[in-house]
N, C-alpha and C positions, 0 to 999 in steps of 0.2 A: 764570485758572482755567478758562475755557472752552476755550482752546487746549490746555491739558493734558488736559482730559477728552476732546476730539475726537482728540487724538494717541493717547491710551491706547486709545480705542475702535478706531481704525484699526489699531493694533498687535495688538490682540486678534483682530480679524477676519483679518488677514494670517497671524498665528501659528496661528490655529485652522485655516485652510485648509492650512497647511504640514504640520500634524501630524495632520490628519483622516485617518481610515481608513474604507474601505468595509467595512461590517460583514459582508458576505456573502463566502464563499470564503476562501482563505488570507488571513491578515491580519498586519499588523505595520507599525510606523512606517517600517521599512527593509525592503528586499528581503532576507529571510533566506537566499535561495539564493546570495547573493554569496559568492565566494571558495572555499567548501569543496565545491561541486558541480562536475560536469563533464558537459556535454551532448555532448561529442565525445571520449569516452574512447579511441577507437581512435588518436587522434593522439598520445597520451602514450607516451613511451619510458622504461623503467625499467632499472636496473642488473641485471646478471646475478645470479642467486641466489648468496649466500655461505653460506647455511645451509639444510639440508634438514629438514623436519618430516615424520615418518613414524611409523606404528604408534601406540602409546599414549604419551601424556604423563601420567605418573602422579605427578609431583612438580610443585609450583608453579614456574612458569617465566615469565620475562620476555623478550619480543621487543623488540629495540631498534631505533631509527631508523637506526643506522649500518649495519645489516645488511639484506639483502633475502632473504626466506624463500620456499622452495618447498614447497607442500603436495603431497607425493608419495603418491598413493593415498588411502585413507580414514584420516584422522588423528582420534584420540579423546583428549579430555582426561578422565581417569578418576580414581578413588580420591580424590574430593573435592579435587582439585588446582585451583589458580587459574592461569589463563593471563592474564598482564598484557601488554598491547600498548601501547608508547609512541606518543605522537602522531607522525604522519609516517611510521610504519612501512608498508612495502609487503610484502604477502604474495601470491605468485603461485600460482594453482591450476594444477597440471600438466595439460597437454592430453592427453598420451599415457595417463596413468593416471587421468584425470578426478578429480583431487584434490578432497577435501572435508574439512570440519572439523566435528566433532561435540563439543559440550560436554555430556558425559553428566550424568545426574541426580545432584545433590549437588556437582558441580564448578561452577566459575564462570569467566566471561570478563570481564575489565576492559579494555575497549577504548575509551579516552577520547582522541579526537583534539581538535583545536581548529579555529577557522575558517580559519586559514592553514596548518594542518598536519593535514589529515584522515588517517585510517587507510584504506588502500586494499587491498581484495581484488580481484584481477583475473586475467586470463589470462596465461600465460607465452608465448603465441604472438605473433609479430611482427604478423601480420594477424589481429587478434582477431575472433572471431565468437560470437554467442549459443550457449550450450551447450558452450563450450570446457572447462569444469570443472564440478564438482559444485555446491557451495554450502555454507552454514553452517546447522547444526542446533543449536539450544539446547533442551535437554530439562530439564524441571522436575518438581516434586513437587506441583503444583496439580491440582485436580479436573478430570476429563473425564467425559463423559456416557455412555461405553460401559459394558457390564457388567463388574464388577470395577473395582478402583481403578487398574490399570496396563494399558497397552498397549505395543506395540513398533512402532517405525518399520518400514515394509515397503517399503524403497526399494532393496534389494539391497546394502546396506552389508555390510562384512565385519569385524565386531568380533571381538575375542578372547573376549568373553563377551556373551551376550544382555542382561545387565544394562546394558551400555554403550549400548543402543539402546532402553531402556525409558523410559517417561514416564508421568506421572500420579501422583496421591496425594491427600492431604487437607489440604495446607498452602496456603491461598489466598495467604499472604504470602511464599511461597517466593522466594528471591533467587538468580537465576542470573547476576547481574552487571550490567554496563553496556555499552551500545553508544551512543556519542555522537560525532558528526562522523565517520561511517564511510561509505565507498562500497563497494558490491559490484557488480562489473561482469562481464558475459559468462558468468554462471553458468547452471545449469539443464540439466546433461547429460541426454541421453535414454537410458533403459534399455529393454531389450526387453520386460521383464515388468512394470515398475512405473511406466512413464511418465517424465515429466521431474522432476528435482530442482527445488526452489524456490531462489531467491536466499537468502532467510532464512526458515527454519522455526522457529517458536516453539511447542513442543509441551509442554503442561502447565506452562507458565511462570507464575510467581506475580507478585503485585503489587509486590514489592520490586525486581523486575527493571526496569531503566531502558532504554527504547528511545527515543532522542531524536536527531533529525537524522541519519537513516540514508537513504541513496540507493541504490536498486537499479536498475541500468540494463542494457538489452539482455539480459534473462534469457529463456532458452528455455522456462522453466516459469513458475510463479507468482512474482511478485516477493516478496511477503510472504505466508506461509502460517501461519495461527494455528490450532492444533489444541487445543481445550480451553484450560484454564487461565484465569487472570485477569491480563491484561496490558494496559497502555495504550501507545499509540504516539503520539508527538508530533513534528510536522514531519517526517513520513516522506514520501519522494519515490519514486515508481515511474515510470520513463521507458522507454517502448517495450518493454514486456513482451510476449512472445509469447502468454502465457496470461493469468491474472487478475492484476491489480495487487495487490489485497488479498483473500485467500481466508480465510473464517472457517468453522470446522466443529467438531463434537464438543463442543458446549456451551461454546464460547469466550465469556468475559465480557470485553468490550473497549471502551475508549474510544479513538476515533481522532480526534485533534484537529489542526486547522491543518495538514492534509496535502494532498498533491498527486499526482494520477495523470495522466500525459500519454500518450495512446494514439496510435498511427498505424494507419490502416486498411490500410497496405501491408505490415505485418509481423505482424498479429494472426493467431492460429491460426484456421483455418477451422472447427475443431470446437468453438468456443465460447471466448470470452475477454471478460471484463468488467473494469471498474474495481473493482467490489465484487461478490463472490459470497458470499452469506450463507446458510449451511445449518446444520442441527443434526445431520445424519447423512448417510451415503451410502445405507444401507439402514435403514429404520425398525426392523426386527426386531433390529438390532444395538445400538440405543440403549436405555438404561435410562430409562424414562419417569419414574422417581422422582427423577431428577437434573435439574439445570438445563438448559433449552434454551439455545441460542445467543442471546446478547443483545449487540448492538452499538449503541453510541451514537456517531454520526459528526457532529462539529461543525466548521464552517469548513473544509469540504472544497472543493477545486476539481478537478473531473473534466472533462478536455477532450480532445476528439478533434481532432487537428491534421491537416487535410486540404487538399490543393491545390484540390480541387473537390468540395465536400461533396455536392451534388446528384448528381453523376455517380457518386461512390463509393457512395452509398446505392443508386442505381439498379442497380448491378452487384453489389450484395450484399456490399460490403466493410465496411459499418458495422453494428455490432450495438448492443444496449442497453448502457447504462453500468452498471446495477445489476441483479442477479438476486437475488430473495428466495425462499428455499425455504420449505416448510411448517414449522410448529412452531418459529418463531423470533420474537424480539422485536427490532425495529429502529427506530431513530430517526435521522433526518437533519435537521439544522437549520443555518440560516445558511450554506448551501452553494451551489455553482454547478455545474450540469451543462450542458455545452455541446457540441453537435455529434454527437448520437447518434440511433439509430433502434431503438426509442424511448428515452426517458430511463430507464425502469424497466420490468422485467417481473416479475410474480409467477408462481410455479410454478402450473400449472393445478390442482394438488391443494388449493390454498388456496381455501376457500369464502369468497365475498365477502359478509360479514355484519358487523354492528357489532362483534361480539366479536373477530373476526380483524383488522379494520381498526384497532381501538383499540390493537393491538399493533404496528402498522406505521405510523410517522408520518413525514411529510415536511412541514416547517414552516419558514417564513421563508426559503425557498430560491428560487433563480433558475434557471429552465429556459430555456436559450437555444439557438436553432438546432437544436432536436430535432424530428425528424419523428414526432410523437406524444409523449405524456408518460408516462403510467402505464397499463400493459396487463396483462391476464391472459394467460398463454402460450396460444397457439393460438386466441385470441379477437380478433376485429377490432373489436368494439363495446366501447368503454371508457367509456360514458356514466356509469355508476354511479361509477367511480373518478374521472372528471373532476369530477363533481358533489361527491364527498366531499372530495378534496384541493384542489379549486378554491374551496372556501368561505372566507369571510373569517377563519374561526377558525384556519386554517393560514397565511394571509398569504403564500402563494407568488406569485411573479411569473413571467409567461411573456413571452418577448421574442425578438427576432431582432437580430443585429448581427454584423458581421465581427469577427474576433479583434483586428484592429488598433484597433478602437474600443472593444472590450469590456475588454481587458486593458491594463495600463500599457505593457508592451513584450514581447509574446509572441514576437517575431521575432528578438530578440537571440540570436545563435547561441552565445554564450559564457555570459552570465548573464541569461537571460530573466526577465521579471518578470510573473508570472501573477496578481498582485493586480488586482482590478477597478479600473477608472478611477472616480474619485470622481464620484458623481451621474450616471453614464452608464446606469443602469438605467432603461429606458423600457418600460412595458407595451405590448404589441402582440400581433398574431396571430403564429402560427408562421411560420417561414421558408417553409414549404410550405403551399400552399392546402389547405383541408379536403378538397376533392374528390380530391386526389392521394393522400391517406392510404389505406394498404391496410387 
């Protein structure tokens, strides 16, 4: 009986270690990045297009795996039509016409790939570059916080009707469809008057819309751009975006769960680019104060800046903050990892540092690693008040230093990296940088 008891205990200990998960950062018993992601998308070769998509798609249409499709110019799904895309289908954005796809309000997209057969949106150029084509816009009927119920996209799109680029309404449960196991590569075309497109724009999208396991890589604009609406993102991946990885604005109400942003200091935009940019408006006078301000809840996030020499890259100004928080927003980050930034977080200088405002912005149970500074007010070098607030035991944050090779399970695998934290590798310590070096 004693042998059985000891054997059972040994089995439980071994099994417990095998299935244990680090609770901070992206989590899962297995590396959920396996198989469907691609961290070297320029190496992929696809068949020549067999079908062309152009103009309006006004009737429900299915794109099949046996064909390769070309987005020629600005393509719109209109008239409440549904665009269904089979698993494994490849859609190429045309470089010459800067192809884009817009799912107009009332229409839907059903793009459901699977782990071994993801749906791929990418450039049609042999030597693919960021900004080769436009991106994907999904427009819904959920609330936004501008005056009036409806706004229009202002990106220089050429619809046959302005209704095809309008978004916003009063249906929080609006359903614009499903994106699951989808990759969006080399999007973000630059326009003269409207800046860059984003890889995936969700404008006024409602809660019934499902965004799960979507990877945006090498985008010249924002990877994910959420404009108003109420939508959740699960296991979203942004890789080497030139602008922001996740951009929230216009009263967006979003949960961002178990998601990953991987930045490179060598390709980020010099005019500002962060893992998370959270704002309620561009101009305060354009926002309706009677409507909801932006509210983002981010859980189990991993935000990492991959650098060959972090100290050097910071010293020459290549590294920025991971998160920027604008005024009049509510934001919570919990059980997350922020690694390799200067600093980890910046608040807009218009935010008055008082109990009322800080109670709306929470960082809790999170891990700050290798950051030169943690949380600052923009244009202020003294952050003692913020350090005291967020460093209290009530928030249970951890501050540490450690190379990526020891912090993450396998961040250097070029094909299927694993950015989950190593079990029990969190060790509280001082910053990577000495206090006297802080600016």
